[in-house]
C-alpha positions in Angstrom: -71.5 -55.6 27.7 -73.9 -56.3 24.8 -73.9 -59.4 22.8 -72.5 -58.2 19.4 -69.4 -56.7 21.3 -69.0 -60.5 23.2 -69.0 -61.8 19.4 -66.5 -59.4 17.8 -63.9 -59.6 20.6 -64.3 -63.6 20.8 -64.1 -63.5 16.5 -60.5 -62.1 17.3 -59.0 -63.9 19.5 -60.1 -66.9 17.0 -58.0 -65.5 14.3 -55.2 -64.2 16.7 -54.8 -68.0 18.2 -54.5 -69.0 14.3 -51.9 -66.9 13.4 -47.8 -68.1 14.4 -45.5 -65.2 15.5 -42.5 -64.6 14.0 -39.0 -65.9 15.8 -36.2 -63.5 16.7 -33.8 -65.4 14.3 -36.2 -64.2 11.5 -36.6 -60.9 12.4 -33.0 -60.5 12.8 -32.2 -62.2 9.4 -34.5 -59.7 7.8 -33.1 -56.5 9.4 -29.4 -58.4 7.9 -31.1 -58.0 4.8 -32.3 -54.7 4.8 -29.0 -53.1 5.8 -27.1 -54.9 3.0 -29.4 -53.5 0.6 -29.0 -49.9 1.7 -25.0 -50.4 1.5 -25.2 -51.7 -2.0 -27.5 -48.7 -3.2 -24.9 -46.2 -1.5 -21.8 -47.7 -3.2 -23.8 -48.0 -6.7 -24.5 -44.2 -5.7 -20.8 -43.3 -5.5 -19.8 -45.7 -8.4 -22.2 -43.7 -10.7 -21.0 -40.4 -9.5 -17.5 -41.4 -9.9 -17.8 -42.4 -13.2 -19.7 -39.5 -14.1 -17.2 -37.3 -12.9 -14.6 -39.3 -15.2 -16.3 -39.1 -18.2 -16.5 -35.6 -17.7 -13.2 -35.3 -17.2 -12.5 -37.3 -20.4 -14.9 -34.4 -22.2 -13.2 -31.7 -20.8 -9.5 -32.6 -21.3 -9.4 -34.2 -24.9 -6.8 -37.4 -25.0 -3.9 -36.0 -27.0 -3.6 -33.4 -23.8 -4.4 -30.1 -25.4 -6.1 -27.3 -24.0 -9.9 -28.2 -23.1 -12.7 -26.5 -25.5 -14.6 -23.6 -23.8 -18.4 -24.0 -23.7 -20.4 -22.2 -26.7 -20.9 -18.7 -25.5 -24.5 -19.2 -25.9 -24.9 -22.4 -23.7 -25.2 -22.5 -19.9 -22.8 -24.2 -18.1 -23.6 -27.1 -16.0 -25.4 -26.6 -12.5 -23.2 -28.4 -10.2 -25.0 -31.1 -7.7 -23.5 -33.0 -5.2 -20.0 -32.2 -3.4 -18.7 -28.8 -5.1 -15.9 -29.5 -8.1 -12.4 -28.6 -7.0 -10.6 -25.6 -8.7 -7.2 -25.0 -8.7 -5.0 -22.4 -7.0 -6.2 -19.3 -7.6 -3.5 -16.8 -9.7 -1.2 -14.3 -7.6 -2.3 -10.8 -8.4 0.3 -8.1 -9.1 0.1 -5.4 -6.3 -1.1 -2.0 -7.8 2.3 -0.6 -6.8 4.3 -2.8 -8.7 2.4 -1.7 -11.9 1.6 2.0 -11.5 5.3 2.6 -10.1 8.0 3.8 -12.5 11.1 1.2 -12.6 14.0 2.5 -10.4 16.3 5.0 -12.2 20.3 4.8 -12.0 22.2 6.3 -9.5 24.9 8.6 -11.2 27.7 10.2 -9.9 28.4 13.5 -10.4 31.6 15.5 -12.1 33.2 15.0 -15.4 35.5 11.5 -14.9 38.5 11.8 -17.3 37.6 8.1 -19.2 36.2 8.7 -22.6 32.4 8.1 -23.0 31.9 4.4 -25.2 30.0 3.7 -27.7 29.3 4.2 -31.4 28.2 7.9 -31.1 31.3 8.9 -28.7 33.7 11.0 -29.9 37.2 9.5 -30.8 40.0 11.1 -28.1 42.2 13.4 -30.2 45.9 12.0 -31.5 47.3 15.5 -32.8 47.1 18.9 -31.7 46.4 21.4 -34.4 47.2 25.4 -33.9 43.5 26.4 -33.4 44.0 24.2 -30.0 46.3 27.2 -28.7 44.3 30.5 -27.7 44.5 34.2 -29.2 45.5 36.7 -26.6 43.1 39.5 -26.4 43.5 42.6 -28.9 44.7 45.0 -26.1 47.2 42.2 -24.4 49.1 41.6 -27.7 52.5 42.1 -28.3 53.3 40.2 -31.2 56.0 38.5 -29.6 55.5 34.7 -30.1 57.5 31.8 -31.2 56.8 27.6 -30.9 59.9 25.7 -29.2 60.4 22.9 -27.0 60.6 23.6 -23.1 59.4 22.2 -19.9 55.7 22.5 -19.5 56.1 22.6 -15.2 58.8 24.4 -13.3 61.2 22.2 -11.1 59.3 21.0 -8.0 62.5 19.5 -6.1 63.8 17.2 -8.8 60.4 15.6 -9.1 59.3 13.9 -12.3 55.4 12.7 -12.7 55.0 9.2 -13.7 52.1 10.4 -15.7 54.0 11.9 -18.3 54.6 8.2 -19.7 51.3 8.3 -20.4 51.7 11.3 -23.0 50.2 10.7 -26.5 52.0 14.2 -28.0 52.5 17.5 -26.7 53.1 20.8 -28.1 54.2 24.5 -26.3 55.0 27.8 -27.4 56.3 31.0 -25.6 54.4 34.4 -26.0 54.6 37.7 -24.3 51.8 40.1 -23.3 51.1 43.4 -22.0 48.4 44.8 -19.9 45.8 46.6 -21.3 46.6 50.0 -20.1 50.1 49.7 -21.0 51.1 52.0 -23.8 52.0 50.2 -27.3 56.2 49.9 -27.6 56.6 49.3 -24.4 58.4 46.2 -23.1 55.8 43.5 -22.3 54.7 42.8 -18.8 54.5 39.6 -18.5 55.1 36.0 -20.5 53.5 32.7 -20.8 54.9 29.2 -21.8 51.9 27.5 -22.7 52.0 23.9 -23.5 49.0 21.4 -24.3 49.3 17.7 -23.8 47.3 14.7 -24.8 47.3 11.9 -22.5 45.9 8.3 -23.3 42.6 7.7 -21.8 42.0 7.8 -18.3 45.4 9.3 -17.1 44.9 12.7 -17.5 43.4 13.2 -14.1 46.8 11.1 -13.0 48.6 14.0 -13.7 47.1 16.6 -12.1 46.9 14.4 -8.9 50.8 13.9 -8.6 51.1 17.6 -9.5 49.3 18.3 -6.1 51.8 16.0 -4.5 54.5 17.2 -6.0 53.5 21.1 -5.0 52.8 20.0 -1.3 56.0 17.8 -1.5 58.3 21.0 -2.2 57.3 24.4 -0.1 60.8 25.8 -0.7 63.9 24.9 -3.0 67.0 26.4 -4.4 67.0 26.7 -8.3 70.0 26.5 -10.9 71.8 29.4 -11.5 69.8 31.4 -8.8 70.8 32.0 -5.4 67.5 32.6 -4.1 65.0 30.6 -2.3 61.7 29.7 -4.0 58.3 28.7 -2.0 55.8 27.2 -3.5 52.5 26.9 -2.3 48.7 25.6 -3.8 46.2 28.1 -4.5 42.5 28.0 -5.0 41.9 28.0 -8.3 38.5 28.3 -9.4 36.4 26.8 -12.1 38.2 26.0 -15.1 37.4 22.9 -17.5 37.0 19.4 -15.9 39.5 20.3 -12.9 42.3 22.3 -12.6 45.1 23.3 -10.1 47.0 26.5 -9.7 50.0 27.4 -7.3 52.2 30.0 -6.9 56.1 30.5 -6.6 58.0 33.4 -4.4 61.1 34.4 -4.1 62.9 37.9 -2.7 63.8 40.1 -5.6 67.0 40.1 -7.1 69.6 43.0 -5.5 69.1 46.0 -7.4 65.5 45.0 -8.9 62.2 46.2 -7.6 61.6 48.2 -4.4 63.5 46.4 -1.2 61.4 44.0 0.5 58.8 43.1 -2.4 58.8 39.9 -3.7 59.0 38.2 -7.2 56.1 36.1 -7.8 55.2 33.3 -10.5 51.6 31.6 -11.1 50.8 28.4 -12.9 47.7 27.2 -13.9 47.0 23.5 -14.7 43.6 23.0 -16.6 42.3 19.4 -17.8 39.2 18.8 -20.1 38.5 15.1 -21.2 42.0 13.7 -21.8 44.0 17.1 -22.8 45.7 19.0 -20.5 46.3 22.9 -20.6 49.4 24.6 -18.8 49.7 28.4 -18.8 52.9 29.0 -16.8 53.3 33.1 -16.2 57.2 33.7 -16.7 57.0 37.6 -16.0 59.4 39.6 -17.9 62.6 41.1 -16.5 61.4 40.4 -12.8 58.0 42.0 -13.2 55.2 41.5 -10.8 52.6 39.0 -12.3 48.6 39.9 -12.2 46.4 37.6 -11.1 43.4 38.6 -12.8 45.4 38.6 -15.9 46.4 35.2 -15.7 42.7 34.5 -15.2 41.7 35.7 -18.0 44.1 34.3 -20.1 43.0 30.8 -18.6 39.8 31.1 -19.5 40.6 32.4 -23.1 43.1 29.3 -23.1 40.2 26.8 -21.8 37.7 27.9 -24.2 40.3 27.2 -27.2 40.6 23.4 -26.0 37.2 23.0 -25.8 36.2 24.8 -29.1 39.0 22.2 -30.7 37.7 19.2 -28.9 33.5 20.0 -29.9 
């Protein structure tokens, strides 16, 4: 080893021997001071962050509780630092099908009820029956024999009384004779009608037809006063007349000496409801003549048209 290197090691040993090593207790206290300094620094940073959030909240939401003012349009929003700001719940989105679909339509019922419509524009129910409510026979069927008068609207059906009669507002009737279009002028009529029109209280006209159907079913046969014959009643398919209608027939053997042996006398009764008005066409014949269904159908249509024109 050279003399210079030996002198260098000797000098280093002398310097090291003159320095005192730090004791373990001093090293521990030094480490504790450094840890407390780091904790204090972290606490200060958290306090500054919370204070900034509180100040920002007071600036965003005024003390009077009013809505926050939006930033100017040309001012960029702040760039978030640290933990992301929490946001409120996202608004509920309305499904597109709900926005585009029309509201459900109401279900309506078919048929024409006897109850009148209500509201400012609804027609008022009639309270009296004018002469124009009665139909006029077609020109080829006219005989000129017509009279007004009281009388039953329907034939007797085993003595049944309809409770709906108590709901009548007014009833008018007439008798008129008709002839078939091929019957020459001057001959006796081919038949006659007892034609009546009745106004019922709102909602009660359909009761009259319902009770009539029950009365016909409950009286399949009967004997009439001053008549030894047995009459048979049955419902028939009425067809479409007014809002609803009832058609039934009455049959009995021809009286002795009248008509061909074994033939029957047949009468037809059609009852038609138009709203709260009921019209009855009771074909009564003329000296035991035979009824013609097509003639009764045609006159029934004319009777319904007269009622509808009156109510319009």
